[in-house]
TORPA-4810 file (N, C-alpha, C, O; in nm, 3 decimals):
<nodes>
NODE_1_0.071_-0.111_0.000_0.011_-0.001_-0.005_0.088_0.129_0.003_0.172_0.148_0.090_M
NODE_2_0.052_0.229_-0.102_0.128_0.321_-0.092_0.108_0.432_0.013_-0.007_0.456_0.049_N
NODE_3_0.210_0.501_0.062_0.205_0.611_0.170_0.136_0.710_0.087_0.134_0.714_-0.036_S
NODE_4_0.066_0.810_0.191_-0.015_0.914_0.114_0.099_1.017_0.093_0.077_1.087_-0.005_P
NODE_5_0.209_1.045_0.155_0.288_1.118_0.108_0.429_1.081_0.029_0.529_1.151_0.018_D
NODE_6_0.405_0.964_-0.017_0.502_0.910_-0.123_0.501_0.976_-0.237_0.394_0.985_-0.298_E
NODE_7_0.623_1.038_-0.292_0.658_1.119_-0.400_0.701_1.020_-0.517_0.650_1.018_-0.629_I
NODE_8_0.800_0.941_-0.474_0.872_0.866_-0.564_0.916_0.721_-0.496_0.957_0.717_-0.380_L
NODE_9_0.904_0.606_-0.577_0.935_0.482_-0.506_0.973_0.377_-0.608_0.929_0.384_-0.723_A
NODE_10_1.063_0.267_-0.563_1.091_0.161_-0.639_1.093_0.033_-0.573_1.135_0.036_-0.457_C
NODE_11_1.061_-0.068_-0.614_1.051_-0.187_-0.553_1.135_-0.309_-0.668_1.125_-0.323_-0.790_S
NODE_12_1.204_-0.372_-0.579_1.269_-0.490_-0.682_1.353_-0.439_-0.798_1.398_-0.527_-0.871_G
NODE_13_1.378_-0.328_-0.825_1.421_-0.271_-0.931_1.565_-0.318_-0.986_1.669_-0.289_-0.927_L
NODE_14_1.560_-0.386_-1.094_1.675_-0.457_-1.141_1.709_-0.385_-1.308_1.622_-0.335_-1.378_S
NODE_15_1.818_-0.393_-1.336_1.850_-0.360_-1.485_1.999_-0.424_-1.526_2.102_-0.414_-1.459_K
NODE_16_1.985_-0.487_-1.645_2.091_-0.553_-1.692_2.106_-0.515_-1.822_2.010_-0.537_-1.895_T
NODE_17_2.221_-0.455_-1.878_2.236_-0.418_-2.021_2.283_-0.514_-2.107_2.380_-0.573_-2.059_Y
NODE_18_2.251_-0.552_-2.215_2.278_-0.630_-2.324_2.432_-0.679_-2.336_2.511_-0.593_-2.375_A
NODE_19_2.466_-0.768_-2.315_2.630_-0.791_-2.347_2.697_-0.802_-2.205_2.818_-0.826_-2.207_G
NODE_20_2.636_-0.788_-2.080_2.690_-0.769_-1.946_2.664_-0.878_-1.888_2.554_-0.929_-1.911_L
NODE_21_2.743_-0.934_-1.810_2.719_-1.072_-1.752_2.664_-1.043_-1.588_2.612_-1.129_-1.516_D
NODE_22_2.686_-0.919_-1.557_2.631_-0.895_-1.419_2.532_-0.780_-1.419_2.547_-0.695_-1.506_V
NODE_23_2.433_-0.767_-1.333_2.321_-0.697_-1.321_2.386_-0.534_-1.288_2.464_-0.526_-1.194_S
NODE_24_2.362_-0.438_-1.346_2.388_-0.304_-1.313_2.321_-0.281_-1.166_2.383_-0.237_-1.070_V
NODE_25_2.180_-0.320_-1.165_2.119_-0.299_-1.039_2.047_-0.422_-1.024_1.992_-0.489_-1.112_L
NODE_26_2.057_-0.445_-0.884_1.992_-0.610_-0.836_1.873_-0.574_-0.720_1.902_-0.567_-0.600_N
NODE_27_1.779_-0.560_-0.753_1.655_-0.566_-0.659_1.674_-0.441_-0.573_1.700_-0.462_-0.454_G
NODE_28_1.666_-0.336_-0.607_1.663_-0.195_-0.548_1.531_-0.153_-0.497_1.425_-0.153_-0.560_I
NODE_29_1.550_-0.118_-0.377_1.407_-0.092_-0.316_1.448_0.079_-0.253_1.552_0.104_-0.192_D
NODE_30_1.350_0.170_-0.282_1.372_0.302_-0.250_1.240_0.365_-0.225_1.151_0.339_-0.306_L
NODE_31_1.213_0.449_-0.119_1.102_0.515_-0.093_1.117_0.654_-0.048_1.182_0.680_0.053_H
NODE_32_1.053_0.756_-0.127_1.101_0.896_-0.106_0.973_0.954_-0.088_0.881_0.950_-0.170_V
NODE_33_0.970_1.024_0.055_0.826_1.090_0.079_0.850_1.241_0.046_0.957_1.287_0.005_A
NODE_34_0.748_1.302_0.067_0.732_1.469_0.043_0.836_1.532_0.142_0.850_1.514_0.263_H
NODE_35_0.903_1.610_0.056_1.022_1.692_0.147_1.140_1.625_0.182_1.228_1.680_0.248_G
NODE_36_1.147_1.513_0.144_1.272_1.430_0.202_1.413_1.474_0.127_1.412_1.528_0.017_E
NODE_37_1.520_1.446_0.192_1.637_1.473_0.120_1.714_1.319_0.114_1.739_1.257_0.217_Q
NODE_38_1.741_1.277_0.002_1.819_1.128_-0.023_1.939_1.168_-0.119_1.934_1.234_-0.223_V
NODE_39_2.054_1.106_-0.051_2.175_1.105_-0.142_2.221_0.964_-0.172_2.212_0.869_-0.094_A
NODE_40_2.258_0.962_-0.264_2.293_0.824_-0.337_2.441_0.847_-0.378_2.474_0.925_-0.468_I
NODE_41_2.535_0.765_-0.297_2.686_0.781_-0.317_2.730_0.640_-0.396_2.657_0.541_-0.396_V
NODE_42_2.850_0.646_-0.459_2.885_0.529_-0.523_3.029_0.562_-0.626_3.056_0.678_-0.656_G
NODE_43_3.087_0.484_-0.657_3.204_0.518_-0.748_3.153_0.530_-0.905_3.035_0.513_-0.937_T
NODE_44_3.247_0.560_-0.989_3.201_0.603_-1.110_3.181_0.439_-1.170_3.257_0.345_-1.150_S
NODE_45_3.070_0.439_-1.238_3.028_0.326_-1.294_2.960_0.229_-1.233_2.929_0.123_-1.288_G
NODE_46_2.927_0.265_-1.090_2.853_0.196_-1.002_2.693_0.173_-1.040_2.626_0.081_-0.996_S
NODE_47_2.645_0.276_-1.131_2.513_0.268_-1.164_2.416_0.361_-1.110_2.294_0.348_-1.118_G
NODE_48_2.484_0.468_-1.049_2.389_0.557_-0.987_2.308_0.645_-1.098_2.190_0.676_-1.082_K
NODE_49_2.382_0.680_-1.208_2.292_0.750_-1.304_2.183_0.652_-1.383_2.079_0.693_-1.435_S
NODE_50_2.222_0.531_-1.381_2.119_0.432_-1.428_2.020_0.444_-1.340_1.910_0.469_-1.388_T
NODE_51_2.031_0.430_-1.196_1.927_0.419_-1.083_1.844_0.553_-1.126_1.722_0.542_-1.140_L
NODE_52_1.902_0.669_-1.144_1.824_0.787_-1.153_1.737_0.798_-1.272_1.633_0.863_-1.265_L
NODE_53_1.776_0.731_-1.390_1.705_0.745_-1.508_1.601_0.655_-1.496_1.502_0.679_-1.564_H
NODE_54_1.599_0.543_-1.417_1.487_0.440_-1.405_1.392_0.518_-1.309_1.273_0.523_-1.342_L
NODE_55_1.431_0.578_-1.199_1.340_0.641_-1.102_1.271_0.761_-1.182_1.154_0.788_-1.155_L
NODE_56_1.337_0.832_-1.276_1.274_0.934_-1.357_1.176_0.891_-1.475_1.120_0.974_-1.546_G
NODE_57_1.164_0.765_-1.487_1.099_0.701_-1.609_1.143_0.736_-1.725_1.067_0.744_-1.822_G
NODE_58_1.284_0.764_-1.733_1.365_0.769_-1.855_1.415_0.654_-1.919_1.461_0.659_-2.034_L
NODE_59_1.410_0.527_-1.837_1.443_0.415_-1.883_1.343_0.313_-1.814_1.267_0.347_-1.723_D
NODE_60_1.350_0.184_-1.866_1.283_0.083_-1.823_1.346_-0.025_-1.763_1.432_-0.074_-1.836_S
NODE_61_1.333_-0.082_-1.650_1.399_-0.194_-1.589_1.351_-0.321_-1.627_1.233_-0.342_-1.659_P
NODE_62_1.450_-0.416_-1.624_1.414_-0.555_-1.648_1.329_-0.619_-1.558_1.254_-0.709_-1.595_N
NODE_63_1.337_-0.572_-1.422_1.241_-0.623_-1.339_1.227_-0.516_-1.226_1.316_-0.438_-1.192_A
NODE_64_1.093_-0.525_-1.168_1.070_-0.446_-1.054_0.968_-0.338_-1.096_0.905_-0.357_-1.200_G
NODE_65_0.947_-0.231_-1.025_0.849_-0.119_-1.076_0.893_0.023_-1.003_0.946_0.026_-0.892_S
NODE_66_0.868_0.121_-1.070_0.863_0.250_-1.028_0.755_0.323_-1.027_0.691_0.335_-1.132_V
NODE_67_0.710_0.394_-0.894_0.600_0.466_-0.871_0.636_0.611_-0.860_0.720_0.647_-0.779_R
NODE_68_0.571_0.698_-0.944_0.591_0.851_-0.928_0.459_0.883_-0.892_0.359_0.837_-0.947_I
NODE_69_0.459_0.979_-0.782_0.341_1.014_-0.712_0.245_0.918_-0.725_0.141_0.947_-0.784_V
NODE_70_0.267_0.769_-0.665_0.151_0.673_-0.671_0.123_0.598_-0.793_0.060_0.492_-0.785_G
NODE_71_0.169_0.649_-0.925_0.143_0.581_-1.033_0.257_0.493_-1.078_0.374_0.531_-1.079_Q
NODE_72_0.211_0.361_-1.120_0.319_0.283_-1.159_0.341_0.317_-1.283_0.246_0.329_-1.360_N
NODE_73_0.475_0.340_-1.324_0.522_0.390_-1.470_0.485_0.296_-1.566_0.422_0.328_-1.667_V
NODE_74_0.529_0.161_-1.535_0.512_0.073_-1.643_0.356_0.046_-1.704_0.333_-0.011_-1.810_A
NODE_75_0.258_0.099_-1.613_0.133_0.084_-1.698_0.106_0.206_-1.776_0.004_0.203_-1.844_T
NODE_76_0.172_0.304_-1.778_0.151_0.433_-1.860_0.198_0.417_-1.988_0.302_0.354_-2.003_L
NODE_77_0.138_0.465_-2.087_0.196_0.503_-2.231_0.322_0.574_-2.212_0.367_0.605_-2.101_S
NODE_78_0.383_0.602_-2.335_0.474_0.673_-2.354_0.444_0.828_-2.333_0.522_0.902_-2.273_E
NODE_79_0.334_0.866_-2.384_0.274_0.998_-2.354_0.260_1.033_-2.228_0.301_1.135_-2.172_Q
NODE_80_0.186_0.921_-2.174_0.148_0.963_-2.027_0.262_0.963_-1.938_0.266_1.042_-1.843_Q
NODE_81_0.363_0.875_-1.964_0.485_0.877_-1.880_0.571_1.014_-1.898_0.644_1.060_-1.810_R
NODE_82_0.553_1.065_-2.013_0.617_1.192_-2.014_0.544_1.309_-1.963_0.598_1.412_-1.922_G
NODE_83_0.412_1.285_-1.968_0.324_1.408_-1.890_0.353_1.389_-1.753_0.378_1.493_-1.692_Q
NODE_84_0.358_1.270_-1.680_0.376_1.259_-1.555_0.526_1.294_-1.510_0.545_1.347_-1.400_L
NODE_85_0.614_1.270_-1.583_0.746_1.312_-1.564_0.762_1.455_-1.555_0.819_1.508_-1.459_R
NODE_86_0.708_1.525_-1.662_0.729_1.657_-1.658_0.630_1.739_-1.582_0.642_1.862_-1.583_N
NODE_87_0.531_1.680_-1.515_0.463_1.754_-1.415_0.508_1.714_-1.282_0.486_1.806_-1.203_S
NODE_88_0.562_1.612_-1.225_0.615_1.590_-1.104_0.755_1.592_-1.086_0.791_1.612_-0.970_A
NODE_89_0.852_1.574_-1.181_0.977_1.577_-1.173_1.050_1.684_-1.221_1.006_1.743_-1.320_L
NODE_90_1.159_1.723_-1.167_1.244_1.828_-1.218_1.398_1.778_-1.239_1.442_1.728_-1.135_G
NODE_91_1.468_1.778_-1.321_1.612_1.715_-1.346_1.727_1.813_-1.347_1.717_1.911_-1.422_F
NODE_92_1.826_1.799_-1.280_1.957_1.874_-1.301_2.060_1.765_-1.297_2.070_1.667_-1.223_V
NODE_93_2.138_1.812_-1.401_2.266_1.718_-1.434_2.391_1.793_-1.405_2.395_1.909_-1.365_Y
NODE_94_2.502_1.708_-1.433_2.652_1.773_-1.404_2.658_1.859_-1.490_2.722_1.957_-1.451_Q
NODE_95_2.616_1.869_-1.602_2.637_1.985_-1.713_2.533_2.045_-1.748_2.436_1.980_-1.789_F
NODE_96_2.528_2.185_-1.739_2.389_2.256_-1.723_2.295_2.242_-1.845_2.174_2.260_-1.831_H
NODE_97_2.347_2.210_-1.962_2.253_2.185_-2.075_2.172_2.305_-2.130_2.082_2.295_-2.214_H
NODE_98_2.216_2.424_-2.070_2.129_2.539_-2.136_2.166_2.552_-2.272_2.277_2.520_-2.317_L
NODE_99_2.061_2.604_-2.345_2.093_2.651_-2.479_2.156_2.772_-2.506_2.099_2.880_-2.489_L
NODE_100_2.276_2.762_-2.549_2.370_2.891_-2.568_2.317_3.010_-2.639_2.364_3.123_-2.625_P
NODE_101_2.214_2.978_-2.719_2.173_3.099_-2.811_2.054_3.174_-2.721_2.012_3.282_-2.762_E
NODE_102_2.003_3.119_-2.605_1.902_3.182_-2.544_1.946_3.224_-2.415_2.024_3.149_-2.355_F
NODE_103_1.902_3.350_-2.352_1.920_3.404_-2.230_1.873_3.291_-2.121_1.812_3.186_-2.145_T
NODE_104_1.919_3.344_-1.987_1.891_3.263_-1.867_1.750_3.262_-1.856_1.693_3.157_-1.826_A
NODE_105_1.683_3.373_-1.880_1.539_3.387_-1.872_1.456_3.290_-1.977_1.352_3.228_-1.952_L
NODE_106_1.521_3.292_-2.089_1.461_3.212_-2.197_1.458_3.070_-2.163_1.362_2.993_-2.172_E
NODE_107_1.591_3.045_-2.119_1.631_2.899_-2.098_1.525_2.836_-1.990_1.470_2.727_-2.005_N
NODE_108_1.507_2.913_-1.892_1.421_2.884_-1.766_1.267_2.856_-1.804_1.196_2.766_-1.759_V
NODE_109_1.231_2.966_-1.907_1.100_2.966_-1.928_1.055_2.862_-2.028_0.934_2.847_-2.044_A
NODE_110_1.148_2.782_-2.103_1.141_2.679_-2.218_1.047_2.586_-2.172_0.939_2.566_-2.229_L
NODE_111_1.087_2.520_-2.058_0.976_2.407_-2.012_0.829_2.444_-2.007_0.739_2.363_-2.028_P
NODE_112_0.812_2.557_-1.981_0.662_2.608_-1.965_0.611_2.650_-2.110_0.494_2.641_-2.147_L
NODE_113_0.698_2.690_-2.172_0.649_2.708_-2.323_0.632_2.583_-2.397_0.547_2.583_-2.486_L
NODE_114_0.699_2.478_-2.373_0.660_2.344_-2.416_0.530_2.281_-2.383_0.461_2.208_-2.453_I
NODE_115_0.509_2.325_-2.257_0.363_2.311_-2.202_0.254_2.390_-2.257_0.137_2.370_-2.223_R
NODE_116_0.288_2.475_-2.338_0.185_2.577_-2.415_0.133_2.680_-2.304_0.023_2.733_-2.316_R
NODE_117_0.209_2.705_-2.206_0.189_2.824_-2.119_0.205_2.930_-2.201_0.294_2.941_-2.286_V
NODE_118_0.113_3.015_-2.174_0.149_3.157_-2.261_0.287_3.213_-2.247_0.355_3.173_-2.152_S
NODE_119_0.334_3.297_-2.328_0.470_3.338_-2.323_0.488_3.454_-2.191_0.584_3.453_-2.114_R
NODE_120_0.398_3.529_-2.187_0.368_3.620_-2.059_0.396_3.555_-1.938_0.482_3.595_-1.859_K
NODE_121_0.317_3.444_-1.919_0.298_3.370_-1.762_0.433_3.287_-1.759_0.492_3.264_-1.654_Q
NODE_122_0.478_3.242_-1.891_0.616_3.160_-1.853_0.732_3.240_-1.830_0.827_3.197_-1.766_A
NODE_123_0.727_3.367_-1.887_0.837_3.440_-1.867_0.843_3.517_-1.710_0.949_3.540_-1.652_T
NODE_124_0.710_3.550_-1.658_0.695_3.593_-1.544_0.735_3.489_-1.437_0.798_3.529_-1.340_E
NODE_125_0.702_3.357_-1.447_0.732_3.252_-1.359_0.879_3.216_-1.362_0.934_3.182_-1.258_Q
NODE_126_0.940_3.223_-1.468_1.096_3.206_-1.508_1.135_3.301_-1.427_1.196_3.261_-1.328_A
NODE_127_1.119_3.432_-1.439_1.183_3.553_-1.357_1.171_3.536_-1.209_1.273_3.560_-1.145_A
NODE_128_1.080_3.503_-1.153_1.049_3.478_-1.029_1.142_3.356_-0.975_1.203_3.384_-0.871_E
NODE_129_1.162_3.238_-1.023_1.236_3.130_-0.986_1.402_3.186_-1.011_1.492_3.168_-0.929_V
NODE_130_1.417_3.249_-1.128_1.569_3.282_-1.119_1.588_3.409_-1.015_1.706_3.429_-0.987_L
NODE_131_1.502_3.489_-0.958_1.527_3.565_-0.857_1.549_3.475_-0.722_1.646_3.491_-0.648_R
NODE_132_1.458_3.389_-0.704_1.486_3.285_-0.585_1.624_3.211_-0.570_1.681_3.183_-0.464_Q
NODE_133_1.666_3.186_-0.695_1.809_3.120_-0.678_1.924_3.225_-0.698_2.038_3.182_-0.711_V
NODE_134_1.904_3.344_-0.701_1.997_3.441_-0.683_2.041_3.504_-0.820_2.144_3.571_-0.826_G
NODE_135_1.974_3.485_-0.916_1.993_3.528_-1.063_1.936_3.631_-1.126_1.940_3.645_-1.248_L
NODE_136_1.867_3.726_-1.029_1.788_3.828_-1.086_1.854_3.929_-1.149_1.792_4.008_-1.220_G
NODE_137_1.965_3.935_-1.134_2.054_4.037_-1.223_2.128_3.964_-1.347_2.217_4.023_-1.407_H
NODE_138_2.090_3.842_-1.379_2.155_3.777_-1.498_2.057_3.705_-1.576_2.083_3.601_-1.636_R
NODE_139_1.925_3.770_-1.576_1.812_3.707_-1.654_1.843_3.715_-1.800_1.824_3.619_-1.875_M
NODE_140_1.899_3.851_-1.848_1.927_3.883_-1.977_2.061_3.826_-2.038_2.094_3.856_-2.153_E
NODE_141_2.129_3.752_-1.965_2.266_3.716_-1.990_2.263_3.576_-2.066_2.186_3.485_-2.033_H
NODE_142_2.353_3.566_-2.168_2.350_3.436_-2.229_2.446_3.359_-2.145_2.533_3.407_-2.072_M
NODE_143_2.415_3.219_-2.168_2.505_3.113_-2.082_2.669_3.145_-2.087_2.737_3.126_-1.985_P
NODE_144_2.718_3.185_-2.186_2.853_3.196_-2.223_2.889_3.321_-2.129_3.001_3.326_-2.078_G
NODE_145_2.794_3.420_-2.106_2.820_3.538_-2.020_2.829_3.502_-1.894_2.873_3.590_-1.821_E
NODE_146_2.797_3.382_-1.832_2.795_3.347_-1.684_2.877_3.265_-1.635_2.937_3.192_-1.714_M
NODE_147_2.903_3.254_-1.495_2.996_3.170_-1.434_2.942_3.046_-1.435_2.820_3.033_-1.449_S
NODE_148_3.038_2.919_-1.419_2.998_2.791_-1.412_2.891_2.777_-1.288_2.800_2.695_-1.300_G
NODE_149_2.903_2.857_-1.168_2.800_2.828_-1.088_2.688_2.885_-1.113_2.587_2.837_-1.061_G
NODE_150_2.676_2.998_-1.194_2.577_3.076_-1.230_2.482_2.985_-1.323_2.360_2.969_-1.317_E
NODE_151_2.576_2.932_-1.410_2.511_2.854_-1.523_2.419_2.736_-1.420_2.296_2.742_-1.418_R
NODE_152_2.475_2.656_-1.357_2.436_2.545_-1.277_2.295_2.604_-1.210_2.189_2.543_-1.221_Q
NODE_153_2.309_2.731_-1.139_2.188_2.778_-1.069_2.076_2.796_-1.179_1.959_2.764_-1.156_R
NODE_154_2.114_2.846_-1.286_1.992_2.863_-1.387_1.945_2.731_-1.423_1.832_2.718_-1.471_A
NODE_155_2.037_2.610_-1.401_1.987_2.493_-1.474_1.866_2.432_-1.355_1.761_2.373_-1.383_A
NODE_156_1.920_2.471_-1.209_1.811_2.431_-1.110_1.700_2.520_-1.108_1.592_2.473_-1.073_V
NODE_157_1.707_2.641_-1.140_1.566_2.730_-1.191_1.498_2.670_-1.298_1.375_2.662_-1.290_A
NODE_158_1.558_2.624_-1.400_1.481_2.546_-1.489_1.402_2.421_-1.441_1.286_2.402_-1.475_R
NODE_159_1.466_2.344_-1.366_1.406_2.232_-1.303_1.284_2.260_-1.207_1.201_2.174_-1.178_A
NODE_160_1.284_2.395_-1.159_1.200_2.450_-1.056_1.089_2.485_-1.110_0.982_2.452_-1.059_L
NODE_161_1.096_2.556_-1.219_0.998_2.647_-1.297_0.868_2.572_-1.305_0.759_2.628_-1.289_V
NODE_162_0.879_2.458_-1.326_0.743_2.364_-1.340_0.684_2.326_-1.207_0.583_2.256_-1.197_T
NODE_163_0.749_2.371_-1.109_0.693_2.327_-0.977_0.672_2.190_-0.961_0.559_2.143_-0.958_R
NODE_164_0.790_2.111_-0.950_0.793_1.951_-0.964_0.772_1.923_-0.785_0.797_2.008_-0.699_P
NODE_165_0.728_1.804_-0.764_0.725_1.740_-0.646_0.864_1.683_-0.594_0.880_1.662_-0.474_R
NODE_166_0.960_1.659_-0.685_1.069_1.592_-0.646_1.174_1.654_-0.762_1.142_1.673_-0.879_C
NODE_167_1.298_1.679_-0.709_1.422_1.703_-0.798_1.512_1.585_-0.815_1.538_1.524_-0.712_I
NODE_168_1.557_1.548_-0.913_1.648_1.434_-0.921_1.771_1.518_-0.992_1.763_1.580_-1.098_L
NODE_169_1.869_1.507_-0.920_2.008_1.572_-0.946_2.111_1.469_-0.977_2.140_1.388_-0.889_A
NODE_170_2.168_1.464_-1.093_2.283_1.370_-1.127_2.419_1.433_-1.114_2.456_1.500_-1.210_D
NODE_171_2.498_1.422_-1.011_2.629_1.489_-0.999_2.604_1.613_-1.046_2.643_1.648_-1.157_E
NODE_172_2.512_1.721_-0.933_2.496_1.848_-0.999_2.601_1.933_-0.973_2.593_2.045_-1.022_P
NODE_173_2.722_1.898_-0.892_2.821_1.988_-0.879_2.946_1.930_-0.927_3.052_1.977_-0.886_T
NODE_174_2.944_1.818_-1.020_3.062_1.737_-1.035_3.161_1.831_-1.122_3.282_1.808_-1.122_G
NODE_175_3.114_1.918_-1.182_3.231_2.002_-1.244_3.249_2.137_-1.210_3.289_2.224_-1.288_N
NODE_176_3.213_2.157_-1.070_3.238_2.288_-1.014_3.341_2.271_-0.881_3.352_2.179_-0.800_L
NODE_177_3.403_2.389_-0.892_3.516_2.390_-0.778_3.453_2.390_-0.628_3.338_2.429_-0.609_D
NODE_178_3.521_2.351_-0.540_3.461_2.321_-0.396_3.349_2.444_-0.355_3.229_2.422_-0.336_R
NODE_179_3.415_2.576_-0.345_3.311_2.673_-0.301_3.193_2.676_-0.388_3.084_2.683_-0.331_H
NODE_180_3.196_2.673_-0.525_3.093_2.682_-0.611_2.996_2.567_-0.563_2.882_2.591_-0.523_T
NODE_181_3.047_2.448_-0.571_2.964_2.322_-0.550_2.896_2.344_-0.421_2.777_2.312_-0.419_A
NODE_182_2.951_2.396_-0.302_2.898_2.413_-0.166_2.773_2.494_-0.200_2.660_2.461_-0.161_D
NODE_183_2.802_2.615_-0.284_2.701_2.702_-0.301_2.568_2.634_-0.356_2.459_2.636_-0.299_S
NODE_184_2.598_2.572_-0.479_2.492_2.524_-0.542_2.413_2.404_-0.473_2.293_2.381_-0.492_V
NODE_185_2.509_2.324_-0.379_2.430_2.225_-0.304_2.346_2.277_-0.206_2.239_2.224_-0.176_F
NODE_186_2.400_2.406_-0.142_2.323_2.451_-0.043_2.189_2.520_-0.086_2.086_2.512_-0.020_D
NODE_187_2.199_2.585_-0.196_2.082_2.626_-0.291_1.976_2.521_-0.279_1.863_2.555_-0.246_L
NODE_188_2.008_2.384_-0.307_1.911_2.287_-0.348_1.852_2.252_-0.222_1.733_2.221_-0.220_L
NODE_189_1.935_2.254_-0.094_1.890_2.211_0.017_1.806_2.336_0.083_1.729_2.302_0.174_L
NODE_190_1.809_2.470_0.053_1.734_2.572_0.100_1.606_2.571_0.036_1.503_2.597_0.099_T
NODE_191_1.604_2.537_-0.105_1.469_2.508_-0.174_1.399_2.395_-0.127_1.276_2.393_-0.132_L
NODE_192_1.461_2.308_-0.086_1.419_2.176_-0.047_1.337_2.234_0.098_1.215_2.222_0.109_N
NODE_193_1.409_2.288_0.191_1.324_2.350_0.306_1.217_2.463_0.291_1.119_2.467_0.365_R
NODE_194_1.241_2.550_0.198_1.148_2.650_0.181_1.005_2.620_0.101_0.895_2.671_0.118_E
NODE_195_1.050_2.514_0.004_0.924_2.475_-0.079_0.869_2.343_-0.083_0.777_2.304_-0.156_Q
NODE_196_0.949_2.263_0.023_0.897_2.119_0.033_0.909_2.029_-0.068_0.841_1.927_-0.068_G
NODE_197_1.020_2.067_-0.191_1.029_1.964_-0.274_1.125_1.870_-0.232_1.227_1.911_-0.176_V
NODE_198_1.106_1.735_-0.253_1.200_1.659_-0.260_1.326_1.644_-0.315_1.335_1.702_-0.423_S
NODE_199_1.429_1.584_-0.278_1.545_1.569_-0.335_1.605_1.446_-0.328_1.625_1.386_-0.222_L
NODE_200_1.639_1.403_-0.451_1.715_1.273_-0.467_1.856_1.323_-0.563_1.849_1.352_-0.682_V
NODE_201_1.966_1.324_-0.490_2.083_1.354_-0.526_2.187_1.231_-0.554_2.200_1.148_-0.464_V
NODE_202_2.253_1.217_-0.662_2.360_1.131_-0.692_2.463_1.194_-0.689_2.474_1.304_-0.744_V
NODE_203_2.573_1.125_-0.613_2.691_1.222_-0.614_2.815_1.118_-0.564_2.791_1.024_-0.489_T
NODE_204_2.947_1.146_-0.614_3.049_1.082_-0.547_3.116_1.138_-0.423_3.202_1.089_-0.350_H
NODE_205_3.038_1.284_-0.416_3.107_1.342_-0.311_3.039_1.346_-0.169_2.937_1.410_-0.143_D
NODE_206_3.108_1.272_-0.087_3.079_1.228_0.041_3.044_1.323_0.130_2.949_1.304_0.206_L
NODE_207_3.126_1.453_0.131_3.104_1.578_0.214_2.956_1.638_0.185_2.877_1.673_0.273_A
NODE_208_2.932_1.643_0.043_2.801_1.687_0.024_2.690_1.605_0.038_2.576_1.651_0.049_L
NODE_209_2.721_1.468_0.039_2.620_1.369_0.070_2.581_1.386_0.226_2.464_1.382_0.264_A
NODE_210_2.692_1.407_0.313_2.675_1.424_0.441_2.562_1.528_0.483_2.504_1.509_0.590_A
NODE_211_2.532_1.623_0.413_2.453_1.719_0.454_2.306_1.665_0.417_2.218_1.737_0.463_K
NODE_212_2.265_1.562_0.347_2.153_1.509_0.350_2.091_1.429_0.437_2.160_1.353_0.505_M
NODE_213_1.962_1.429_0.448_1.895_1.345_0.579_1.914_1.207_0.569_1.938_1.140_0.669_Q
NODE_214_1.907_1.154_0.452_1.935_1.009_0.435_2.032_0.982_0.345_2.030_1.061_0.250_R
NODE_215_2.130_0.884_0.338_2.238_0.844_0.263_2.234_0.719_0.242_2.205_0.641_0.333_Q
NODE_216_2.265_0.673_0.105_2.266_0.533_0.061_2.395_0.509_-0.005_2.442_0.611_-0.056_Y
NODE_217_2.468_0.397_-0.020_2.561_0.372_-0.102_2.521_0.268_-0.203_2.459_0.171_-0.160_R
NODE_218_2.548_0.274_-0.328_2.545_0.175_-0.413_2.671_0.111_-0.484_2.750_0.167_-0.559_L
NODE_219_2.671_-0.004_-0.447_2.774_-0.092_-0.484_2.749_-0.231_-0.536_2.676_-0.295_-0.461_Q
NODE_220_2.786_-0.289_-0.634_2.796_-0.421_-0.686_2.639_-0.439_-0.708_2.594_-0.553_-0.703_D
NODE_221_2.547_-0.323_-0.734_2.416_-0.322_-0.789_2.319_-0.341_-0.677_2.201_-0.367_-0.699_G
NODE_222_2.370_-0.327_-0.549_2.315_-0.332_-0.419_2.289_-0.179_-0.374_2.378_-0.097_-0.395_I
NODE_223_2.173_-0.142_-0.316_2.171_-0.014_-0.255_2.153_-0.045_-0.111_2.076_-0.134_-0.073_L
NODE_224_2.227_0.030_-0.028_2.249_0.006_0.113_2.246_0.137_0.182_2.321_0.229_0.149_T
NODE_225_2.145_0.147_0.293_2.121_0.276_0.347_2.241_0.297_0.452_2.243_0.216_0.545_Q
NODE_226_2.329_0.382_0.450_2.435_0.405_0.545_2.421_0.507_0.650_2.502_0.516_0.743_T
NODE_227_2.301_0.598_0.634_2.242_0.688_0.737_2.116_0.714_0.719_2.067_0.764_0.618_R
NODE_228_2.045_0.673_0.837_1.912_0.679_0.844_1.861_0.829_0.842_1.740_0.853_0.848_P
</nodes>
């Protein structure tokens, strides 16, 4: 039975890629409630990104199930899966993936425009979120005119603009220096506290993971909780 505040969950999740003799993931169970902070640590190649893609409905498991806000992803059509993903989840990656020909404001507004929100409303919401992440003075700047930390903050704003229930972050500070990484990570934690958005962060950085409420280690396809 699903918990009423469950945002994201998987049960018995397994994944094997063609040509590999071992499972990348082997029977993973994870439950994320409203407002929770979850860190998943592991070495490069341990399957952290694969797990995040499965949790986000971007890939399909060989076994097990994924629920996003109570809905079993496997029972949905590709279109329904995309709609659920776009309404409930926000994604932040190691590389910001901002479109270089658009301003910060245009980049952040883009997910709303894809939803066919009016340009006026999309721009207003994007501006509001950019101010929340400390980029009110950078709205009209192109990504090439911004620092690495500013570009990653813009990527966080883009993930937040659709007002998701959960943010999935894949090494969101992996290409930043320590000071900037701490700043971006603290921003995610602040938004979690102020807005109640759940966080699932994949990282190899133990110091950053230690700031999260719950911490797991992924090793040899097994997910083990290391801090409750």
